[in-house]
A tleap script that builds the chain and sets N, CA, C and O, in Angstrom:
source leaprc.protein.ff14SB
mol = sequence {
  NMET ARG GLU PHE ALA LEU ALA ARG TRP ASP
  ASN GLU GLY GLY ALA THR ALA HIE GLU LEU
  HIE ALA GLY SER SER ALA ARG GLU SER LYS
  ARG ASP ALA LEU ARG MET THR GLN GLY GLU
  MET VAL GLN LEU ARG SER ARG VAL ILE ALA
  LEU GLU ASN LEU LEU ILE SER VAL LEU ALA
  GLN GLY THR GLU ARG GLN LEU ARG ILE ALA
  HIE ASP SER ALA VAL LYS VAL ALA PRO ARG
  PRO GLY SER THR GLN HIE ARG LEU THR ARG
  HIE ALA ALA ASN GLN MET THR ARG MET VAL
  ARG ARG ALA SER ASP ARG ARG ALA GLY PRO
  ARG CARG
}
set mol.1.N position { 104.007 109.143 114.323 }
set mol.1.CA position { 103.192 110.195 113.937 }
set mol.1.C position { 101.758 109.688 113.401 }
set mol.1.O position { 100.712 110.319 113.553 }
set mol.2.N position { 101.869 108.560 112.810 }
set mol.2.CA position { 100.704 107.836 112.197 }
set mol.2.C position { 99.808 107.740 113.490 }
set mol.2.O position { 98.796 108.434 113.593 }
set mol.3.N position { 100.185 106.904 114.426 }
set mol.3.CA position { 99.363 106.792 115.531 }
set mol.3.C position { 98.856 108.019 116.068 }
set mol.3.O position { 97.679 108.070 116.423 }
set mol.4.N position { 99.661 109.081 116.174 }
set mol.4.CA position { 99.006 110.245 116.772 }
set mol.4.C position { 97.907 110.996 115.902 }
set mol.4.O position { 96.920 111.567 116.367 }
set mol.5.N position { 98.243 110.899 114.578 }
set mol.5.CA position { 97.279 111.464 113.545 }
set mol.5.C position { 96.009 110.631 113.887 }
set mol.5.O position { 95.055 111.345 114.195 }
set mol.6.N position { 95.760 109.247 113.909 }
set mol.6.CA position { 94.796 108.509 114.131 }
set mol.6.C position { 94.041 108.803 115.178 }
set mol.6.O position { 92.819 108.931 115.092 }
set mol.7.N position { 94.782 108.950 116.382 }
set mol.7.CA position { 94.212 109.126 117.777 }
set mol.7.C position { 93.571 110.578 117.610 }
set mol.7.O position { 92.520 110.742 118.229 }
set mol.8.N position { 93.983 111.510 116.966 }
set mol.8.CA position { 93.347 112.972 116.653 }
set mol.8.C position { 91.952 112.816 115.908 }
set mol.8.O position { 90.978 113.532 116.141 }
set mol.9.N position { 91.989 111.758 114.957 }
set mol.9.CA position { 90.680 111.601 114.281 }
set mol.9.C position { 89.751 110.952 115.165 }
set mol.9.O position { 88.618 111.423 115.262 }
set mol.10.N position { 90.077 109.941 115.818 }
set mol.10.CA position { 88.985 109.180 116.657 }
set mol.10.C position { 88.672 109.964 117.671 }
set mol.10.O position { 87.573 109.749 118.182 }
set mol.11.N position { 89.387 110.901 118.156 }
set mol.11.CA position { 88.644 111.800 119.286 }
set mol.11.C position { 88.436 113.228 118.846 }
set mol.11.O position { 88.666 114.162 119.614 }
set mol.12.N position { 87.924 113.432 117.389 }
set mol.12.CA position { 87.834 114.711 116.999 }
set mol.12.C position { 88.915 115.595 117.393 }
set mol.12.O position { 88.529 116.673 117.844 }
set mol.13.N position { 90.204 115.414 117.337 }
set mol.13.CA position { 91.230 116.364 117.540 }
set mol.13.C position { 91.577 116.735 118.864 }
set mol.13.O position { 92.346 117.680 119.040 }
set mol.14.N position { 90.990 115.952 120.034 }
set mol.14.CA position { 91.242 116.128 121.122 }
set mol.14.C position { 92.662 115.945 121.653 }
set mol.14.O position { 93.020 116.528 122.676 }
set mol.15.N position { 93.400 115.209 121.024 }
set mol.15.CA position { 94.717 114.799 121.298 }
set mol.15.C position { 95.651 115.850 120.676 }
set mol.15.O position { 95.713 116.001 119.456 }
set mol.16.N position { 96.445 116.641 121.631 }
set mol.16.CA position { 97.147 117.695 121.081 }
set mol.16.C position { 98.725 117.334 120.797 }
set mol.16.O position { 99.218 116.384 121.405 }
set mol.17.N position { 99.451 118.035 119.943 }
set mol.17.CA position { 100.667 117.899 119.841 }
set mol.17.C position { 101.677 118.087 121.089 }
set mol.17.O position { 102.800 117.607 121.240 }
set mol.18.N position { 100.877 118.994 121.996 }
set mol.18.CA position { 101.603 119.533 123.128 }
set mol.18.C position { 101.657 118.320 124.161 }
set mol.18.O position { 102.593 118.128 124.936 }
set mol.19.N position { 100.497 117.517 124.054 }
set mol.19.CA position { 100.574 116.291 124.990 }
set mol.19.C position { 101.542 115.087 124.420 }
set mol.19.O position { 102.060 114.246 125.154 }
set mol.20.N position { 101.683 115.137 123.145 }
set mol.20.CA position { 102.665 114.250 122.601 }
set mol.20.C position { 103.990 114.641 122.510 }
set mol.20.O position { 104.825 113.745 122.393 }
set mol.21.N position { 104.338 115.745 122.538 }
set mol.21.CA position { 105.725 116.437 122.644 }
set mol.21.C position { 105.967 117.174 123.778 }
set mol.21.O position { 106.373 118.331 123.660 }
set mol.22.N position { 105.738 116.573 125.098 }
set mol.22.CA position { 105.864 117.271 126.305 }
set mol.22.C position { 107.079 118.102 126.424 }
set mol.22.O position { 107.084 119.178 127.022 }
set mol.23.N position { 108.196 117.540 125.794 }
set mol.23.CA position { 109.555 118.147 126.084 }
set mol.23.C position { 109.897 119.302 125.206 }
set mol.23.O position { 110.765 120.136 125.464 }
set mol.24.N position { 109.088 119.277 124.073 }
set mol.24.CA position { 109.462 120.241 123.168 }
set mol.24.C position { 108.870 121.729 123.435 }
set mol.24.O position { 107.998 121.874 124.291 }
set mol.25.N position { 109.355 122.823 122.693 }
set mol.25.CA position { 108.966 123.943 123.082 }
set mol.25.C position { 107.463 124.319 122.614 }
set mol.25.O position { 106.885 123.596 121.802 }
set mol.26.N position { 106.898 125.380 123.107 }
set mol.26.CA position { 105.497 125.564 123.013 }
set mol.26.C position { 105.102 125.923 121.429 }
set mol.26.O position { 104.031 125.617 120.905 }
set mol.27.N position { 106.148 126.605 120.810 }
set mol.27.CA position { 106.171 127.023 119.382 }
set mol.27.C position { 106.119 125.836 118.354 }
set mol.27.O position { 105.306 125.697 117.440 }
set mol.28.N position { 107.232 124.954 118.723 }
set mol.28.CA position { 107.223 123.653 118.047 }
set mol.28.C position { 105.999 122.855 117.969 }
set mol.28.O position { 105.468 122.400 116.956 }
set mol.29.N position { 105.581 122.739 119.346 }
set mol.29.CA position { 104.206 121.818 119.431 }
set mol.29.C position { 103.097 122.507 118.849 }
set mol.29.O position { 102.201 121.780 118.420 }
set mol.30.N position { 102.962 123.643 118.745 }
set mol.30.CA position { 101.818 124.518 117.926 }
set mol.30.C position { 102.002 124.093 116.515 }
set mol.30.O position { 101.125 123.480 115.906 }
set mol.31.N position { 103.269 124.457 115.946 }
set mol.31.CA position { 103.358 124.136 114.663 }
set mol.31.C position { 103.240 122.753 114.139 }
set mol.31.O position { 102.788 122.529 113.015 }
set mol.32.N position { 103.710 121.674 115.078 }
set mol.32.CA position { 103.335 120.302 114.671 }
set mol.32.C position { 101.878 120.171 114.560 }
set mol.32.O position { 101.328 119.603 113.617 }
set mol.33.N position { 101.249 120.734 115.586 }
set mol.33.CA position { 99.861 120.467 115.728 }
set mol.33.C position { 99.143 120.956 114.392 }
set mol.33.O position { 98.231 120.257 113.950 }
set mol.34.N position { 99.507 122.104 113.739 }
set mol.34.CA position { 98.898 122.754 112.744 }
set mol.34.C position { 99.147 121.855 111.322 }
set mol.34.O position { 98.368 121.860 110.368 }
set mol.35.N position { 100.280 121.164 111.392 }
set mol.35.CA position { 100.789 120.531 110.212 }
set mol.35.C position { 100.094 119.192 110.036 }
set mol.35.O position { 100.065 118.371 110.952 }
set mol.36.N position { 99.488 118.962 108.751 }
set mol.36.CA position { 98.745 117.691 108.511 }
set mol.36.C position { 99.508 116.706 107.557 }
set mol.36.O position { 100.386 117.023 106.754 }
set mol.37.N position { 99.016 115.464 107.794 }
set mol.37.CA position { 99.885 114.290 107.134 }
set mol.37.C position { 99.003 114.318 105.916 }
set mol.37.O position { 97.943 114.937 105.823 }
set mol.38.N position { 99.580 113.558 104.976 }
set mol.38.CA position { 98.873 113.240 103.627 }
set mol.38.C position { 97.644 112.359 103.958 }
set mol.38.O position { 96.600 112.449 103.313 }
set mol.39.N position { 97.823 111.451 105.054 }
set mol.39.CA position { 96.811 110.566 105.469 }
set mol.39.C position { 95.467 111.217 106.180 }
set mol.39.O position { 94.290 110.878 106.053 }
set mol.40.N position { 96.090 112.330 107.018 }
set mol.40.CA position { 94.991 113.221 107.645 }
set mol.40.C position { 94.282 113.824 106.467 }
set mol.40.O position { 93.075 113.593 106.394 }
set mol.41.N position { 94.844 114.566 105.525 }
set mol.41.CA position { 94.239 115.269 104.397 }
set mol.41.C position { 93.359 114.437 103.479 }
set mol.41.O position { 92.452 114.950 102.825 }
set mol.42.N position { 93.694 112.940 103.442 }
set mol.42.CA position { 92.698 112.229 102.700 }
set mol.42.C position { 91.467 111.841 103.599 }
set mol.42.O position { 90.335 111.833 103.114 }
set mol.43.N position { 91.704 111.516 104.925 }
set mol.43.CA position { 90.599 111.404 105.778 }
set mol.43.C position { 89.604 112.807 105.774 }
set mol.43.O position { 88.379 112.707 105.713 }
set mol.44.N position { 90.178 113.877 105.834 }
set mol.44.CA position { 89.580 115.069 105.778 }
set mol.44.C position { 88.414 115.114 104.697 }
set mol.44.O position { 87.193 115.196 104.828 }
set mol.45.N position { 89.228 115.033 103.594 }
set mol.45.CA position { 88.625 114.990 102.314 }
set mol.45.C position { 87.349 114.049 102.436 }
set mol.45.O position { 86.205 114.469 102.267 }
set mol.46.N position { 87.643 112.826 102.725 }
set mol.46.CA position { 86.611 111.767 102.593 }
set mol.46.C position { 85.572 112.311 103.652 }
set mol.46.O position { 84.398 112.209 103.296 }
set mol.47.N position { 85.747 112.737 104.594 }
set mol.47.CA position { 84.686 113.230 105.815 }
set mol.47.C position { 83.996 114.484 105.178 }
set mol.47.O position { 82.799 114.583 105.447 }
set mol.48.N position { 84.507 115.410 104.422 }
set mol.48.CA position { 83.898 116.752 103.958 }
set mol.48.C position { 82.687 116.031 102.905 }
set mol.48.O position { 81.478 116.252 102.969 }
set mol.49.N position { 83.436 115.051 101.867 }
set mol.49.CA position { 82.349 114.586 100.886 }
set mol.49.C position { 81.254 113.921 101.490 }
set mol.49.O position { 80.116 114.131 101.068 }
set mol.50.N position { 81.488 113.061 102.527 }
set mol.50.CA position { 80.316 112.455 103.164 }
set mol.50.C position { 79.373 113.424 103.909 }
set mol.50.O position { 78.183 113.140 104.047 }
set mol.51.N position { 79.916 114.590 104.399 }
set mol.51.CA position { 78.970 115.470 104.976 }
set mol.51.C position { 78.165 116.286 103.905 }
set mol.51.O position { 76.984 116.625 103.982 }
set mol.52.N position { 78.943 116.497 103.018 }
set mol.52.CA position { 78.204 117.173 101.827 }
set mol.52.C position { 77.100 116.251 101.301 }
set mol.52.O position { 75.968 116.709 101.144 }
set mol.53.N position { 77.353 115.090 101.048 }
set mol.53.CA position { 76.163 114.259 100.458 }
set mol.53.C position { 74.980 113.921 101.464 }
set mol.53.O position { 73.828 113.659 101.117 }
set mol.54.N position { 75.483 113.974 102.837 }
set mol.54.CA position { 74.503 113.678 103.682 }
set mol.54.C position { 73.583 115.046 103.859 }
set mol.54.O position { 72.363 114.977 104.010 }
set mol.55.N position { 74.296 116.266 103.825 }
set mol.55.CA position { 73.427 117.527 103.832 }
set mol.55.C position { 72.616 117.583 102.721 }
set mol.55.O position { 71.467 117.988 102.899 }
set mol.56.N position { 73.056 117.177 101.311 }
set mol.56.CA position { 72.224 117.291 100.182 }
set mol.56.C position { 70.878 116.326 100.413 }
set mol.56.O position { 69.741 116.736 100.177 }
set mol.57.N position { 71.124 115.213 100.824 }
set mol.57.CA position { 70.043 114.189 101.128 }
set mol.57.C position { 69.183 114.760 101.954 }
set mol.57.O position { 68.016 114.730 101.565 }
set mol.58.N position { 69.433 115.390 103.207 }
set mol.58.CA position { 68.513 116.042 104.130 }
set mol.58.C position { 67.943 117.165 103.368 }
set mol.58.O position { 66.717 117.112 103.274 }
set mol.59.N position { 68.462 118.077 102.850 }
set mol.59.CA position { 67.953 119.094 102.146 }
set mol.59.C position { 66.958 118.539 100.991 }
set mol.59.O position { 65.968 119.225 100.736 }
set mol.60.N position { 67.122 117.606 100.444 }
set mol.60.CA position { 66.220 117.076 99.500 }
set mol.60.C position { 64.921 116.731 100.018 }
set mol.60.O position { 63.887 116.869 99.365 }
set mol.61.N position { 64.983 116.211 101.375 }
set mol.61.CA position { 63.766 115.895 102.161 }
set mol.61.C position { 63.204 117.124 102.677 }
set mol.61.O position { 62.016 117.084 102.997 }
set mol.62.N position { 63.836 118.204 102.817 }
set mol.62.CA position { 63.305 119.489 103.524 }
set mol.62.C position { 62.047 120.111 102.682 }
set mol.62.O position { 61.715 119.615 101.606 }
set mol.63.N position { 61.452 121.106 103.188 }
set mol.63.CA position { 60.505 121.804 102.737 }
set mol.63.C position { 61.232 122.768 101.760 }
set mol.63.O position { 62.453 122.823 101.611 }
set mol.64.N position { 60.298 123.524 101.112 }
set mol.64.CA position { 60.627 124.494 100.057 }
set mol.64.C position { 61.265 125.700 101.063 }
set mol.64.O position { 62.363 126.172 100.767 }
set mol.65.N position { 60.650 126.112 102.085 }
set mol.65.CA position { 61.232 127.054 103.013 }
set mol.65.C position { 62.513 126.945 103.334 }
set mol.65.O position { 63.327 127.868 103.329 }
set mol.66.N position { 62.748 125.630 103.667 }
set mol.66.CA position { 64.296 125.149 104.139 }
set mol.66.C position { 65.161 125.465 103.173 }
set mol.66.O position { 66.100 126.230 103.390 }
set mol.67.N position { 64.928 124.886 101.954 }
set mol.67.CA position { 65.721 125.004 100.663 }
set mol.67.C position { 66.133 126.565 100.436 }
set mol.67.O position { 67.285 126.955 100.245 }
set mol.68.N position { 64.931 127.407 100.496 }
set mol.68.CA position { 65.061 128.969 100.386 }
set mol.68.C position { 66.117 129.478 101.469 }
set mol.68.O position { 67.027 130.249 101.164 }
set mol.69.N position { 65.936 129.023 102.660 }
set mol.69.CA position { 66.687 129.453 103.648 }
set mol.69.C position { 68.159 129.102 103.472 }
set mol.69.O position { 69.070 129.883 103.749 }
set mol.70.N position { 68.323 127.901 103.002 }
set mol.70.CA position { 69.921 127.509 102.778 }
set mol.70.C position { 70.482 128.279 101.501 }
set mol.70.O position { 71.611 128.769 101.475 }
set mol.71.N position { 69.666 128.330 100.552 }
set mol.71.CA position { 70.146 129.336 99.520 }
set mol.71.C position { 70.513 130.832 99.924 }
set mol.71.O position { 71.507 131.442 99.530 }
set mol.72.N position { 69.466 131.340 100.835 }
set mol.72.CA position { 69.746 132.680 101.208 }
set mol.72.C position { 70.992 132.697 101.942 }
set mol.72.O position { 71.710 133.679 101.752 }
set mol.73.N position { 71.421 131.735 102.805 }
set mol.73.CA position { 72.387 131.664 103.583 }
set mol.73.C position { 73.711 131.809 102.680 }
set mol.73.O position { 74.671 132.406 103.167 }
set mol.74.N position { 73.787 131.315 101.467 }
set mol.74.CA position { 75.000 131.467 100.549 }
set mol.74.C position { 75.266 132.757 100.131 }
set mol.74.O position { 76.412 133.086 99.827 }
set mol.75.N position { 74.158 133.668 100.073 }
set mol.75.CA position { 74.268 135.022 99.851 }
set mol.75.C position { 74.852 135.782 100.923 }
set mol.75.O position { 75.597 136.729 100.668 }
set mol.76.N position { 74.539 135.399 102.260 }
set mol.76.CA position { 75.165 136.028 103.409 }
set mol.76.C position { 76.664 135.781 103.669 }
set mol.76.O position { 77.315 136.506 104.422 }
set mol.77.N position { 77.232 134.620 102.948 }
set mol.77.CA position { 78.374 134.306 103.140 }
set mol.77.C position { 79.450 135.203 102.224 }
set mol.77.O position { 80.661 135.232 102.439 }
set mol.78.N position { 78.853 135.829 101.303 }
set mol.78.CA position { 79.535 137.008 100.519 }
set mol.78.C position { 80.073 137.975 101.479 }
set mol.78.O position { 79.498 138.226 102.538 }
set mol.79.N position { 81.161 138.514 101.118 }
set mol.79.CA position { 81.761 139.722 101.797 }
set mol.79.C position { 80.743 141.073 102.056 }
set mol.79.O position { 79.865 141.403 101.259 }
set mol.80.N position { 80.975 141.620 103.039 }
set mol.80.CA position { 80.139 142.669 103.405 }
set mol.80.C position { 80.547 143.729 102.226 }
set mol.80.O position { 81.589 143.729 101.570 }
set mol.81.N position { 79.539 144.554 102.144 }
set mol.81.CA position { 79.763 145.803 101.087 }
set mol.81.C position { 80.982 146.502 101.524 }
set mol.81.O position { 81.173 146.787 102.706 }
set mol.82.N position { 81.852 146.794 100.526 }
set mol.82.CA position { 82.787 147.484 100.853 }
set mol.82.C position { 84.295 146.658 101.177 }
set mol.82.O position { 85.394 147.181 100.994 }
set mol.83.N position { 84.113 145.464 101.619 }
set mol.83.CA position { 85.117 144.678 101.877 }
set mol.83.C position { 85.579 143.943 100.679 }
set mol.83.O position { 84.859 143.802 99.691 }
set mol.84.N position { 86.874 143.437 100.772 }
set mol.84.CA position { 87.653 142.951 99.591 }
set mol.84.C position { 87.123 141.581 99.472 }
set mol.84.O position { 87.045 140.820 100.436 }
set mol.85.N position { 86.736 141.259 98.194 }
set mol.85.CA position { 86.151 139.835 97.711 }
set mol.85.C position { 87.417 138.836 97.999 }
set mol.85.O position { 88.528 139.015 97.499 }
set mol.86.N position { 87.135 137.922 98.744 }
set mol.86.CA position { 88.221 136.794 98.685 }
set mol.86.C position { 87.748 135.623 98.032 }
set mol.86.O position { 86.640 135.165 98.312 }
set mol.87.N position { 88.455 135.124 97.228 }
set mol.87.CA position { 88.329 133.983 96.319 }
set mol.87.C position { 87.629 132.662 97.113 }
set mol.87.O position { 86.758 131.953 96.608 }
set mol.88.N position { 88.161 132.497 98.380 }
set mol.88.CA position { 87.498 131.212 99.215 }
set mol.88.C position { 86.303 131.520 99.564 }
set mol.88.O position { 85.508 130.581 99.597 }
set mol.89.N position { 85.873 132.689 99.874 }
set mol.89.CA position { 84.508 133.308 100.351 }
set mol.89.C position { 83.614 132.963 99.332 }
set mol.89.O position { 82.686 132.187 99.564 }
set mol.90.N position { 83.860 133.643 97.807 }
set mol.90.CA position { 83.037 133.248 96.801 }
set mol.90.C position { 82.978 131.834 96.702 }
set mol.90.O position { 81.861 131.315 96.679 }
set mol.91.N position { 84.062 131.074 96.636 }
set mol.91.CA position { 83.886 129.737 96.389 }
set mol.91.C position { 82.899 129.075 97.227 }
set mol.91.O position { 81.964 128.395 96.803 }
set mol.92.N position { 83.166 129.315 98.432 }
set mol.92.CA position { 82.351 128.690 99.611 }
set mol.92.C position { 80.614 129.157 99.388 }
set mol.92.O position { 79.680 128.438 99.742 }
set mol.93.N position { 80.494 130.224 98.868 }
set mol.93.CA position { 79.070 130.879 98.648 }
set mol.93.C position { 78.564 129.884 97.357 }
set mol.93.O position { 77.480 129.302 97.375 }
set mol.94.N position { 79.468 129.799 96.318 }
set mol.94.CA position { 78.940 128.992 95.150 }
set mol.94.C position { 78.789 127.636 95.720 }
set mol.94.O position { 77.712 127.087 95.489 }
set mol.95.N position { 79.639 127.010 96.401 }
set mol.95.CA position { 79.575 125.577 96.599 }
set mol.95.C position { 78.071 125.388 97.535 }
set mol.95.O position { 77.353 124.412 97.317 }
set mol.96.N position { 77.743 126.305 98.458 }
set mol.96.CA position { 76.576 126.297 98.922 }
set mol.96.C position { 75.364 126.326 98.160 }
set mol.96.O position { 74.393 125.590 98.340 }
set mol.97.N position { 75.495 127.312 97.214 }
set mol.97.CA position { 74.459 127.217 96.230 }
set mol.97.C position { 74.315 126.011 95.211 }
set mol.97.O position { 73.210 125.773 94.724 }
set mol.98.N position { 75.261 125.361 94.935 }
set mol.98.CA position { 75.448 124.177 94.013 }
set mol.98.C position { 74.638 122.951 94.981 }
set mol.98.O position { 73.805 122.168 94.524 }
set mol.99.N position { 75.087 122.997 96.370 }
set mol.99.CA position { 74.447 122.036 97.022 }
set mol.99.C position { 72.940 122.070 97.023 }
set mol.99.O position { 72.220 121.108 96.751 }
set mol.100.N position { 72.580 123.155 97.324 }
set mol.100.CA position { 70.853 123.647 97.200 }
set mol.100.C position { 70.361 123.192 95.989 }
set mol.100.O position { 69.319 122.538 95.928 }
set mol.101.N position { 71.197 123.559 94.770 }
set mol.101.CA position { 70.573 123.288 93.610 }
set mol.101.C position { 70.520 121.399 93.221 }
set mol.101.O position { 69.588 120.885 92.603 }
set mol.102.N position { 71.467 120.795 93.635 }
set mol.102.CA position { 71.633 119.441 93.695 }
set mol.102.C position { 70.448 118.777 94.530 }
set mol.102.O position { 69.854 117.783 94.112 }
set mol.103.N position { 70.127 119.442 95.831 }
set mol.103.CA position { 69.090 118.806 96.649 }
set mol.103.C position { 67.735 119.156 95.844 }
set mol.103.O position { 66.756 118.410 95.822 }
set mol.104.N position { 67.814 120.271 95.255 }
set mol.104.CA position { 66.270 120.526 94.568 }
set mol.104.C position { 66.276 119.660 93.432 }
set mol.104.O position { 65.181 119.160 93.172 }
set mol.105.N position { 67.347 119.323 92.603 }
set mol.105.CA position { 67.279 118.121 91.481 }
set mol.105.C position { 66.901 116.738 92.087 }
set mol.105.O position { 66.123 115.952 91.546 }
set mol.106.N position { 67.481 116.548 93.166 }
set mol.106.CA position { 66.868 115.169 93.906 }
set mol.106.C position { 65.406 115.148 94.279 }
set mol.106.O position { 64.708 114.135 94.264 }
set mol.107.N position { 65.027 116.304 94.599 }
set mol.107.CA position { 63.503 116.387 94.834 }
set mol.107.C position { 62.642 116.210 93.633 }
set mol.107.O position { 61.472 115.832 93.691 }
set mol.108.N position { 63.284 116.505 92.541 }
set mol.108.CA position { 62.375 116.459 91.230 }
set mol.108.C position { 62.539 115.150 90.716 }
set mol.108.O position { 61.910 114.957 89.675 }
set mol.109.N position { 63.322 114.021 91.221 }
set mol.109.CA position { 63.423 112.815 90.850 }
set mol.109.C position { 64.510 112.514 89.882 }
set mol.109.O position { 65.251 113.423 89.510 }
set mol.110.N position { 64.641 111.393 89.485 }
set mol.110.CA position { 65.840 111.075 88.578 }
set mol.110.C position { 65.529 111.753 87.216 }
set mol.110.O position { 64.405 111.899 86.735 }
set mol.111.N position { 66.657 112.124 86.699 }
set mol.111.CA position { 66.657 112.593 85.165 }
set mol.111.C position { 66.458 111.435 84.205 }
set mol.111.O position { 66.850 110.292 84.438 }
set mol.112.N position { 65.874 111.784 83.204 }
set mol.112.CA position { 65.562 110.723 82.051 }
set mol.112.C position { 66.233 111.399 80.873 }
set mol.112.O position { 66.210 110.870 79.762 }
savepdb mol mol.pdb
quit
């Protein structure tokens, strides 16, 4: 399983459980493909943190218009009027707003 998980990371998920378990049923293969190991979760968290920091760095070098567009995008993540608010949707919008704020702070220079 470890080798399989690493192969999936190296080729961005191209290796499937179906290819690995050719003899098992389609349902089992799909369930196995959806299950993540602890190592995969750690790798995913690491990649998300890296991408978040890269995005903040890029936004910090962007124009005021680009920062405003990024901020406005967070508002668009919110559920449509009349739809039920989902906590993950609200959390995603808040995370986007925080990243734009962090990028703005970096533009201002180091705090004293």
